[in-house]
C-alpha positions in Angstrom: 0.0 0.0 0.0 1.6 3.3 -1.1 -0.9 5.8 0.3 -0.8 6.9 3.9 -3.1 4.9 6.2 -5.8 6.7 8.2 -5.5 6.8 12.0 -8.3 4.1 12.1 -6.2 1.9 9.8 -3.2 2.2 12.1 -5.3 1.4 15.3 -6.9 -1.6 13.6 -3.4 -2.9 12.6 -2.0 -2.6 16.1 -5.1 -4.2 17.6 -4.8 -7.2 15.2 -1.0 -7.5 15.4 0.1 -6.7 19.0 3.6 -8.2 18.4 4.3 -6.1 15.3 4.0 -2.5 16.7 7.3 -0.9 16.1 7.3 2.0 13.6 9.2 -0.1 11.0 6.6 -2.9 11.3 3.8 -0.5 10.7 5.6 1.1 7.8 6.3 -2.3 6.2 2.6 -3.4 6.7 1.3 -0.3 4.8 4.1 -0.2 2.2 5.4 3.2 3.4 8.9 4.1 2.2 11.1 7.1 1.9 9.7 10.6 2.9 6.3 9.0 3.6 7.9 7.7 6.9 7.9 11.2 8.2 4.1 11.5 7.7 3.7 8.1 9.4 5.8 9.3 12.4 3.5 12.4 12.6 0.3 10.3 12.6 1.7 8.1 15.4 2.7 11.1 17.5 -0.9 12.5 17.1 -2.4 9.2 18.1 -0.1 9.1 21.1 -1.0 12.7 22.1 -4.7 11.9 21.7 -4.3 9.0 24.1 -5.1 6.3 21.6 -1.6 4.9 21.6 1.2 4.6 24.2 4.9 4.4 23.2 7.1 1.9 25.0 10.5 0.8 24.0 10.1 2.1 20.4 6.8 0.2 20.0 3.2 1.5 20.1 0.2 -0.1 21.7 -3.3 0.7 22.7 -3.3 1.8 26.3 -6.6 0.1 26.9 -5.1 -3.2 25.8 -2.5 -5.2 27.6 0.9 -5.8 25.9 1.2 -9.3 24.2 3.9 -10.3 26.8 2.9 -9.0 30.2 3.6 -9.4 33.9 0.7 -10.9 35.9 0.0 -11.7 39.6 -1.9 -15.0 40.1 -5.1 -14.8 42.1 -6.5 -17.5 44.4 -8.0 -20.4 42.4 -11.7 -20.4 42.0 -13.8 -23.2 43.4 -13.8 -24.7 39.9 -10.0 -24.7 39.9 -9.6 -22.0 37.3 -6.7 -19.6 37.7 -7.2 -15.9 37.0 -4.5 -13.2 37.2 -4.3 -9.5 37.8 -2.4 -7.6 35.0 0.3 -5.5 36.7 0.9 -3.5 33.5 -2.6 -2.2 33.1 -2.6 1.6 32.5 -6.0 2.0 30.8 -8.8 4.1 32.2 -11.6 1.5 31.8 -12.3 -1.6 33.8 -9.3 -3.7 34.4 -9.3 -6.7 32.0 -9.8 -10.2 33.3 -7.0 -12.7 32.4 -7.5 -16.5 32.5 -4.4 -18.6 32.7 -4.4 -21.6 30.4 -1.9 -24.1 31.9 0.1 -26.6 29.9 0.9 -30.0 31.3 4.6 -29.1 31.6 3.9 -25.9 33.6 4.8 -25.7 37.3 2.0 -25.4 39.8 1.0 -21.8 40.4 -0.5 -20.3 43.5 -2.0 -17.1 44.8 0.4 -14.3 44.8 2.8 -15.7 42.2 4.2 -13.2 39.7 4.6 -14.6 36.2 5.6 -13.4 32.7 3.0 -14.6 30.3 2.0 -14.4 26.6 -1.5 -13.0 26.2 -4.1 -13.5 23.6 -7.3 -11.3 23.3 -10.5 -13.4 23.5 -14.1 -12.5 23.7 -15.3 -15.0 26.4 -18.1 -14.3 28.8 -16.0 -14.2 31.9 -12.6 -13.1 30.7 -10.9 -10.8 28.1 -7.5 -12.5 27.8 -6.0 -15.9 27.9 -2.4 -16.2 29.2 0.2 -18.9 28.6 3.1 -19.0 31.1 6.5 -18.1 29.9 8.2 -18.2 33.3 7.5 -17.5 36.9 9.2 -14.4 38.3 7.8 -14.3 41.8 6.5 -16.7 44.4 3.3 -17.2 46.4 3.6 -15.3 49.6 3.5 -17.8 52.4 0.8 -17.1 55.1 2.2 -16.9 58.6 0.3 -17.0 61.9 2.4 -16.4 65.0 3.3 -14.3 68.0 4.8 -10.9 67.3 7.9 -9.9 69.4 8.7 -6.3 69.0 12.2 -4.9 68.8 13.9 -1.6 68.0 14.2 -2.3 64.3 10.7 -3.9 63.9 10.4 -7.3 65.4 10.0 -11.0 64.8 7.1 -13.4 64.4 7.4 -16.8 66.1 5.4 -19.6 64.6 2.5 -21.2 66.5 2.9 -24.4 64.6 3.4 -27.4 66.9 7.0 -28.4 67.2 8.2 -25.5 65.1 10.8 -22.9 66.1 10.5 -21.0 62.8 10.8 -17.2 63.0 10.3 -14.4 60.5 11.9 -10.9 60.5 9.5 -7.9 60.3 10.9 -4.5 59.5 9.6 -1.4 61.2 7.5 -0.3 58.2 5.8 -3.7 58.0 4.5 -4.3 61.5 1.1 -2.8 60.8 0.6 -1.4 64.2 1.0 -4.7 66.0 1.9 -4.7 69.7 4.4 -6.9 71.4 3.0 -10.3 72.3 0.0 -10.0 69.9 -1.2 -12.9 67.7 -0.8 -11.8 64.1 -1.3 -13.0 60.6 1.4 -12.1 58.1 2.7 -12.9 54.7 6.3 -13.7 53.7 7.6 -11.0 51.4 11.1 -12.1 50.7 14.1 -14.4 51.4 16.4 -14.2 54.4 17.4 -10.7 55.4 20.5 -9.6 57.3 19.5 -11.7 60.4 19.3 -14.8 58.3 15.5 -15.0 58.7 12.8 -14.8 56.0 11.0 -11.5 55.9 7.3 -11.0 56.5 4.7 -8.2 56.5 1.9 -8.2 59.1 -1.5 -8.2 57.4 -3.8 -8.6 60.4 -3.8 -8.3 64.1 -5.7 -11.1 65.9 -5.3 -10.0 69.5 -4.2 -11.6 72.7 -3.0 -15.2 72.0 -3.7 -16.2 75.6 -7.4 -15.2 75.5 -9.5 -18.4 75.7 -11.5 -17.6 72.6 -8.4 -17.0 70.5 -7.8 -20.8 70.4 -10.3 -21.5 67.6 -9.5 -18.2 65.9 -5.9 -19.3 65.5 -7.1 -22.5 63.8 -9.5 -20.6 61.6 -6.8 -18.3 60.3 -4.1 -20.9 60.1 -6.2 -23.2 57.9 -7.7 -20.4 55.8 -11.4 -21.0 56.8 -13.6 -18.1 55.6 -15.2 -16.7 58.8 -17.1 -13.6 57.6 -19.8 -13.4 54.9 -19.6 -10.9 52.1 -22.2 -8.1 52.3 -24.1 -9.4 49.2 -24.5 -12.8 50.9 -25.9 -11.3 54.1 -28.2 -9.0 52.1 -29.5 -12.0 50.1 -30.1 -14.0 53.2 -31.8 -11.1 55.1 -34.2 -10.7 52.1 -35.5 -14.3 52.4 -39.1 -15.0 53.5 -40.5 -18.2 54.9 -41.7 -20.7 52.3 -45.4 -21.3 52.0 -47.5 -24.4 51.3 -47.8 -23.9 47.5 -46.4 -26.9 45.7 -45.8 -28.8 48.9 -47.4 -31.7 50.7 -48.9 -30.6 54.1 -47.1 -32.5 56.8 -47.9 -30.0 59.6 -50.0 -32.5 61.6 -47.4 -35.2 61.5 -45.4 -35.3 64.8 -42.0 -34.9 63.3 -39.6 -34.3 66.2 -36.0 -33.1 66.2 -33.5 -34.9 68.5 -30.1 -33.1 68.8 -27.3 -32.4 71.3 -28.4 -30.1 74.1 -26.2 -27.3 72.7 -27.2 -27.8 69.0 -27.0 -24.6 67.0 -29.3 -25.8 64.3 -31.9 -28.5 63.6 -31.9 -29.8 60.1 -33.5 -33.2 60.5 -36.7 -34.5 62.1 -38.2 -38.0 62.4 -41.4 -39.9 63.1 -42.3 -43.6 63.1 -45.3 -45.8 63.6 -46.2 -49.4 63.2 -47.1 -50.3 59.6 -50.8 -51.0 59.2 -50.2 -53.0 56.0 -51.4 -56.6 56.7 -48.7 -57.8 54.3 -46.0 -56.3 56.5 -46.7 -57.8 59.9 -44.4 -56.4 62.6 -43.1 -53.8 60.1 -42.7 -50.0 60.6 -43.0 -46.8 58.6 -40.3 -44.2 59.2 -40.5 -40.6 58.1 -37.3 -38.5 58.0 -37.8 -34.8 57.1 -34.8 -32.6 56.2 -34.8 -28.8 56.0 -35.4 -27.6 52.4 -32.3 -25.4 52.1 -32.5 -25.6 48.3 -35.6 -23.4 48.4 -33.5 -20.6 49.7 -30.0 -21.3 48.3 -30.6 -21.4 44.5 -28.0 -22.2 41.9 -25.8 -19.3 40.9 -26.9 -17.0 43.8 -24.5 -15.2 46.1 -25.6 -17.6 48.9 -24.8 -20.5 46.6 -21.4 -19.2 45.6 -20.4 -18.6 49.2 -21.8 -22.0 50.4 -19.9 -23.9 47.8 -16.7 -21.9 48.6 -17.0 -22.9 52.3 -18.1 -26.5 51.5 -19.3 -27.2 55.0 -19.6 -25.7 58.5 -16.7 -26.0 60.9 -17.5 -26.7 64.6 -15.3 -25.6 67.5 -15.9 -25.8 71.3 -16.6 -22.1 71.5 -18.1 -21.2 68.1 -19.3 -22.4 64.7 -18.1 -21.1 61.4 -21.4 -21.8 59.4 -21.8 -22.6 55.8 -24.8 -20.4 55.6 -25.6 -17.1 57.4 -27.6 -17.3 60.6 -30.8 -16.0 59.0 -30.9 -19.4 57.2 -28.9 -21.8 59.4 -30.4 -20.6 62.7 -33.8 -19.5 61.5 -35.5 -20.2 58.2 -33.8 -23.6 57.5 -33.8 -24.7 61.1 -36.8 -27.0 62.1 -37.7 -25.1 65.2 -40.5 -26.2 67.4 -44.0 -25.0 66.6 -43.2 -23.0 63.4 -43.9 -24.1 59.8 -40.8 -25.0 57.9 -40.1 -26.1 54.4 -38.7 -29.6 54.1 -37.9 -32.5 51.8 -39.1 -35.7 53.5 -38.8 -39.4 52.8 -41.3 -42.1 53.8 -39.6 -45.5 54.3 -41.3 -48.8 54.9 -39.3 -51.5 56.7 -40.1 -55.0 57.6 -39.8 -56.6 61.1 -36.1 -57.4 60.4 -35.4 -53.8 59.5 -35.0 -54.3 55.7 -36.3 -51.4 53.6 -39.2 -52.5 51.4 -40.0 -49.2 49.8 -39.6 -45.5 50.0 -40.9 -42.2 48.4 -39.9 -38.6 48.7 -42.1 -35.5 49.0 -41.5 -31.8 49.2 -43.5 -30.6 52.1 -44.2 -28.2 54.9 -43.9 -29.4 58.4 -44.3 -28.1 62.0 -42.3 -29.9 64.7 -44.2 -30.4 67.9 -41.0 -30.6 70.0 -37.3 -29.9 69.8 -35.7 -32.5 72.1 -32.1 -33.5 73.1 -30.6 -36.9 73.3 -30.3 -37.1 77.0 -34.0 -36.3 77.8 -35.2 -38.7 75.1 -33.0 -41.5 76.6 -34.1 -40.7 80.1 -37.7 -41.0 79.0 -37.1 -44.4 77.6 -35.3 -45.4 80.7 -38.3 -44.6 82.8 -37.7 -40.9 83.8 -39.5 -38.7 81.3 -39.6 -35.0 82.0 -42.7 -32.9 81.6 -41.9 -32.2 77.9 -41.3 -35.8 77.0 -44.1 -37.5 79.0 -47.0 -36.6 76.7 -45.0 -37.9 73.7 -43.9 -41.2 75.0 -46.6 -43.5 73.7 -47.4 -42.0 70.3 -44.0 -40.7 69.3 -40.9 -41.8 71.4 -41.7 -45.6 71.9 -42.6 -46.1 68.2 -39.3 -44.5 67.2 -37.4 -47.0 69.4 -39.5 -49.9 68.1 -38.5 -49.0 64.5 -34.8 -48.6 65.7 -34.9 -52.1 67.2 -35.9 -53.5 63.8 -33.1 -51.5 62.1 -30.5 -52.9 64.5 -31.4 -56.4 63.2 -30.7 -55.2 59.7 -27.5 -53.6 60.8 -26.3 -56.8 62.5 -26.9 -58.7 59.3 -25.2 -56.0 57.2 -22.2 -55.8 59.5 -20.9 -52.2 59.1 -17.6 -51.5 60.7 -18.2 -51.4 64.5 -15.4 -49.3 66.0 -15.5 -48.5 69.7 -13.7 -45.2 70.1 -15.0 -42.8 72.7 -15.5 -39.2 71.6 -14.0 -36.6 73.9 -16.0 -33.4 74.6 -14.4 -30.2 75.8 -16.6 -28.2 78.2 -15.9 -24.5 78.5 -17.0 -22.1 81.2 -18.6 -18.7 80.7 -15.1 -17.1 80.6 -14.0 -19.5 77.7 -11.6 -21.5 79.8 -11.8 -25.3 79.8 -13.7 -26.6 82.9 -13.6 -30.3 82.1 -12.8 -32.8 79.4 -15.4 -35.6 79.2 -16.0 -38.6 77.0 -19.3 -38.2 75.3 -22.0 -40.8 76.1 -23.1 -43.1 73.3 -26.8 -43.4 74.0 -29.4 -45.5 72.1 -31.0 -42.1 71.2 -27.8 -41.2 69.3 -27.7 -44.6 67.5 -31.4 -44.3 66.7 -30.9 -41.0 64.8 -27.8 -42.3 63.1 -29.6 -45.4 61.8 -32.6 -43.3 60.5 -30.2 -40.9 58.8 -28.2 -43.7 57.1 -31.5 -45.3 55.8 -32.6 -41.9 54.4 -29.2 -41.3 52.7 -29.4 -44.8 51.1 -33.0 -44.0 49.9 -31.7 -40.7 48.3 -28.9 -42.5 46.5 -31.1 -45.3 45.2 -33.8 -42.9 44.0 -31.3 -40.7 42.1 -29.6 -43.8 40.6 -33.0 -45.2 39.4 -33.9 -41.8 37.9 -30.5 -41.5 36.2 -29.8 -38.2 37.9 -26.3 -36.9 38.5 -25.4 -36.7 42.2 -22.5 -36.7 44.7 -21.9 -40.1 46.3 -20.2 -40.4 49.7 -17.5 -42.9 48.9 -15.4 -45.0 51.3 -13.0 -47.4 49.6 -11.6 -50.5 51.3 -8.2 -50.3 53.0 -5.1 -50.7 50.8 -3.1 -53.9 51.2 -0.1 -52.2 52.9 -2.4 -50.8 55.6 -4.0 -54.2 56.1 -0.6 -55.8 56.5 0.2 -53.3 59.2 -3.0 -54.0 61.0 -2.3 -57.8 60.8 1.1 -57.2 62.4 -0.4 -55.2 65.2 -3.1 -57.8 65.8 -0.6 -60.6 65.7 1.6 -58.8 68.2 -1.4 -58.5 70.6 -2.3 -62.2 70.1 -5.2 -61.8 67.7 -5.7 -62.8 64.1 -7.0 -61.0 61.0 -7.6 -63.6 58.3 -5.5 -63.2 55.1 -6.1 -64.4 51.5 -9.7 -63.6 51.1 -11.8 -60.6 50.0 -11.9 -58.3 52.9 -15.3 -57.6 54.5 -16.2 -55.4 57.4 -17.4 -58.6 59.2 -13.7 -59.8 59.2 -12.7 -56.6 60.9 -15.6 -56.8 63.3 -14.6 -60.2 64.4 -11.1 -58.9 65.2 -12.7 -56.0 67.2 -15.0 -58.4 69.0 -12.1 -60.7 69.9 -10.2 -57.7 71.4 -13.2 -56.3 73.3 -12.7 -56.2 77.0 -9.0 -56.9 76.8 -6.2 -54.6 77.6 -5.5 -54.3 73.9 -9.1 -53.3 72.9 -8.2 -49.6 72.4 -5.1 -50.5 70.5 -6.9 -52.7 68.1 -9.7 -50.1 67.6 -7.1 -47.4 66.9 -5.1 -49.6 64.5 -8.3 -50.6 62.6 -9.2 -46.9 62.3 -5.8 -46.0 61.0 -6.0 -48.8 58.3 -9.1 -47.1 56.9 -9.0 -44.8 53.8 -10.4 -41.3 54.0 -14.1 -41.0 52.9 -14.7 -38.5 50.1 -17.2 -37.2 47.6 -17.4 -38.4 44.0 -19.9 -38.3 41.1 -19.1 -41.9 40.5 -20.4 -44.6 42.9 -17.6 -46.8 44.4 -19.6 -47.8 47.4 -19.1 -47.3 51.2 -16.9 -49.9 52.7 -17.2 -48.8 56.3 -21.1 -48.8 56.2 -21.1 -52.0 54.1 -23.4 -50.2 51.6 -23.4 -50.3 47.8 -24.8 -46.8 47.3 -24.7 -44.0 49.7 -25.2 -40.2 49.4 -25.4 -37.4 52.0 -28.9 -36.1 52.1 -29.6 -35.3 55.7 -27.5 -32.2 56.6 -27.9 -29.5 53.9 -27.5 -26.7 56.4 -23.9 -27.7 57.1 -22.8 -29.7 54.0 -22.8 -28.5 50.4 -22.9 -32.1 49.2 -26.4 -32.6 50.7 -27.6 -29.4 49.0 -26.5 -30.9 45.7 -28.4 -34.1 46.5 -31.5 -32.1 47.4 -31.3 -30.2 44.0 -31.0 -33.5 42.2 -34.2 -34.8 43.9 -36.0 -31.5 43.0 -35.0 -31.9 39.4 -35.8 -35.7 39.4 -39.3 -35.1 40.7 -39.9 -31.8 38.8 -40.7 -30.0 42.0 -39.6 -26.5 40.8 -37.0 -24.5 38.9 -34.6 -24.5 41.9 -33.2 -28.0 41.2 -29.8 -29.1 39.8 -28.7 -26.6 37.2 -26.7 -27.4 34.0 -23.7 -25.6 35.7 -24.1 -27.7 38.8 -23.9 -30.8 36.6 -21.0 -29.6 34.5 -18.8 -28.9 37.5 -19.9 -31.8 39.7 -16.4 -33.4 39.6 -14.8 -30.1 40.6 -17.3 -29.7 43.4 -16.7 -33.2 44.7 -12.9 -32.5 44.9 -13.4 -29.1 46.4 -15.8 -30.1 49.2 -13.7 -33.2 50.0 -10.8 -30.7 50.5 -12.8 -28.3 52.7 -14.0 -31.2 54.8 -10.4 -32.2 55.5 -9.5 -28.6 56.2 -12.2 -28.3 58.8 -11.2 -31.6 60.4 -7.6 -30.5 60.8 -8.7 -27.1 62.2 -11.0 -28.8 64.7 -8.4 -31.2 65.7 -5.8 -28.5 66.2 -8.2 -26.5 68.3 -8.9 -29.5 70.5 -5.2 -30.0 71.0 -4.7 -26.4 72.0 -7.6 -26.5 74.5 -6.3 -29.7 76.0 -2.8 -28.2 76.3 -4.3 -25.1 78.1 -6.3 -27.4 80.4 -3.1 -29.3 81.4 -0.8 -26.3 81.5 -1.2 -25.8 85.3 -0.4 -29.4 86.0 3.3 -29.5 84.9 5.1 -32.2 86.9 1.9 -34.3 87.4 2.0 -38.0 86.6 -0.5 -39.6 84.2 -1.3 -43.1 82.8 -1.8 -43.7 79.1 -1.1 -45.9 76.1 1.4 -45.6 73.3 -0.6 -44.4 70.4 2.1 -43.7 67.8 5.8 -44.3 67.2 8.0 -42.2 65.0 11.7 -41.8 64.4 11.8 -38.8 66.6 9.8 -40.1 69.6 6.8 -41.9 71.1 3.2 -40.5 71.2 1.1 -41.3 74.2 -2.7 -40.9 74.6 -3.5 -40.0 78.2 -6.3 -41.9 79.8 -7.8 -39.0 81.7 -8.3 -36.5 78.9 -7.5 -38.3 75.6 -4.8 -35.8 74.9 -1.9 -36.8 72.8 1.6 -36.0 74.1 5.1 -36.7 72.8 8.0 -38.4 74.5 11.1 -37.2 72.6 13.5 -39.9 71.5 16.4 -38.1 73.2 14.8 -38.7 76.7 14.5 -42.5 76.3 17.1 -44.1 78.5 20.9 -44.2 78.0 21.0 -46.1 74.7 20.4 -45.9 71.0 16.9 -46.8 69.8 16.4 -48.3 66.3 13.2 -47.4 64.5 11.4 -50.0 62.5 8.9 -48.2 60.4 7.1 -51.3 59.1 6.6 -52.8 62.5 6.1 -49.4 64.2 8.6 -50.2 67.0 11.6 -48.7 68.7 14.2 -51.1 70.0 17.1 -50.4 72.4 20.4 -51.3 70.9 22.0 -52.2 74.2 19.2 -53.7 76.3 16.8 -54.9 73.6 14.0 -53.0 75.1 11.1 -53.1 72.7 8.6 -50.2 72.5 5.4 -51.0 70.6 1.9 -49.6 70.0 -0.6 -50.1 72.8 1.8 -50.6 75.6 0.7 -49.1 79.0 2.9 -46.3 80.3 3.2 -43.9 83.2 4.4 -40.5 82.2 5.2 -37.1 83.7 3.9 -33.9 82.1 7.0 -31.7 81.4 5.4 -29.1 79.0 2.0 -28.0 77.7 1.9 -25.1 75.3 -1.6 -23.7 74.7 -0.6 -21.6 71.7 0.8 -24.5 69.7 -1.1 -27.4 71.3 2.1 -29.2 72.0 2.3 -31.5 75.1 5.7 -32.9 76.2 6.0 -36.0 78.3 8.7 -37.9 80.2 8.5 -41.7 80.3 8.4 -43.1 83.9 7.3 -46.7 83.4 6.7 -49.0 80.5 4.2 -51.8 81.2 4.6 -51.0 85.0 8.4 -51.3 84.8 11.1 -48.7 84.6 13.3 -48.7 81.5 16.5 -50.7 81.9 19.5 -48.4 82.1 17.7 -45.6 83.9 16.7 -42.3 82.5 18.9 -39.9 80.7 19.7 -38.8 77.2 18.6 -41.4 74.7 19.9 -41.7 71.2 18.5 -43.1 68.0 19.8 -43.9 64.6 18.9 -46.2 61.8 22.4 -47.6 61.2 24.0 -46.8 64.6 26.3 -49.4 66.1 27.1 -48.3 69.6 28.8 -51.6 70.6 30.4 -52.4 67.3 29.1 -54.6 64.4 28.0 -57.9 65.7 28.9 -57.0 69.3 27.6 -59.0 72.3 25.0 -56.5 73.3 23.7 -56.2 69.7 23.4 -60.0 69.5 21.6 -60.1 72.8 19.2 -57.5 71.5 18.5 -59.5 68.4 18.0 -62.6 70.5 15.6 -60.7 72.8 13.6 -59.4 69.8 13.3 -62.9 68.3 12.3 -64.3 71.7 9.6 -61.6 72.0 8.2 -62.6 68.7 8.1 -66.3 69.7 6.3 -65.4 72.9 3.7 -63.4 71.0 3.0 -66.3 68.7 2.6 -68.7 71.6 0.2 -66.3 73.3 -1.8 -65.9 70.1 -2.1 -69.7 69.7 -3.3 -70.1 73.3 -5.9 -67.4 72.9 -7.2 -68.8 69.6 -7.4 -72.3 71.0 
């Protein structure tokens, strides 16, 4: 082209060719030579002055467009797993463009805060303007730090609150964010080691006094990244909700559907009712109704409430607070099946025979009104002959029929043989000031078991219905233990004198037989713990792989939609399957079902870890004023660095460091989970009874340090002192007399265990 292009022609060319924007590239594109180059330069200057172009490094670009190679900062992944990035070279006056990172299989994993150099391509997608391909990473994800701030003249340091960690970060004076000495803070790492040899950090949030009782759960919430405040849009959406009416629902308000929960329950999302079946073909049978709060009516696909609920995945429960999945307007009000008020529900009617086998079931979308909100203890007291004034009028028509149906279900359970672990649950009791007043082991009443069996049956009914209607759903999956974990369990059982059969397809009945054999013995707790540790982690999946622990082919969570997003998905699937309304499973729900399953499995594990850490910290605080006291317990874990002991009184787990075990080297056998003294042959194994002295309890980290006093009622040979441990250490020389004696003792110990096992099995 010989004639001079118009300004519009130049802008169109630069837009279409973002990598060819030098003056010579533009001249070549339009065939401009000689003196005409001066006119082109004038046009480019005018476009620059008018704000249509920006000159950088002898190239021109549209200031409202990003350069083809640009620096980006990676944002947190979405709940779908997509990575978006913020363009750090955006200078336009309009809305900042949205950049989606398209990863290649060979790319390194990227995280929030990473700075990258990327090649961009303009796209016209619904939710982003550019797609980015990684060239290289030029910055790293700032690590989140929760710790205690110690102020100094040049800023200060942050000491980690992680158990067993002595990690510190340096904070310069301009990065302390107003934090005071001794405060609990959240910070982010901003660079590698500074002049003191410590990594540098910037304080981003002050969390207050770390010794305050109610800071315990706050530490875990921040440390594990659990969202604990709702966005304004979510609160506004919840506050605008009105109670559901009867339209399109079955009227269940005259049915005495009662709720039975812990006395301190914060919400009530399930109710039940049972009566004898009047069908003459089902003599001795029962009809069970389970009604669940209709959360799907209020939390609809794509809403702000839905986005936030999916992000959280589940509620997190701590001794002093709940971090709910839904705002209180829903979780504590409209979706809670309170006594005496109409509430929307999805209910299932289940017919069982005299042996507890389910014959049929059907689901309805209804409106209920519970006549009573009860707790486990008062229901059990009523059945035990001491009903209170609230329970007494309900005994004949409501409570006893529930127990009659439960008795039938126990027969079906016995035939099905789900895994029957006996592990007491510890309950931390707090006073009004937030301090621990006691640590109890929660009672396991028939009232608890009754509700559990009803909920399991309802969950099975939901899974079976959605399978039969070919609806997508999320299954609760629990796969059988892997072979290596079963081998470890067999070794533990063998050492305790019990047998777990080998060479056959594993069933829960085999494990139950082992648990029954150990019941009442000194090794009962050991066998229960070892069996638990052999289990895989349950998770959510759109595919059905069965539930090993419950001995069920198909299982889905339906009964707790207030606190689990998985159950909300199942409710939506039922709504869609029965054509109950337009608030059922959406195409987007279905498309991202696999991502949702992975995400909520992760959030569930996150909550479990946060809850466990909180419990550890409360127990450490409870024990902190008893330093020097002696406790009994059992060895619950063995590692290369020491021995874990579960204390009988509180269930707290403490560590005996390897360095404090006697005056000899201890050899660690990972496969057998044992420590063995190289000089004396002392064998330390799982389940052994011990007496220990409490030497340290750190409430901030939850760490508990112990000193071993006796092992199986005997002192360690060689006395106390600094112990040593090494995999290949030979303190007495290769093949020395002491080492040979130790080997002989270990062999003798194995022989004795085999003899004991044979005697017990005879």
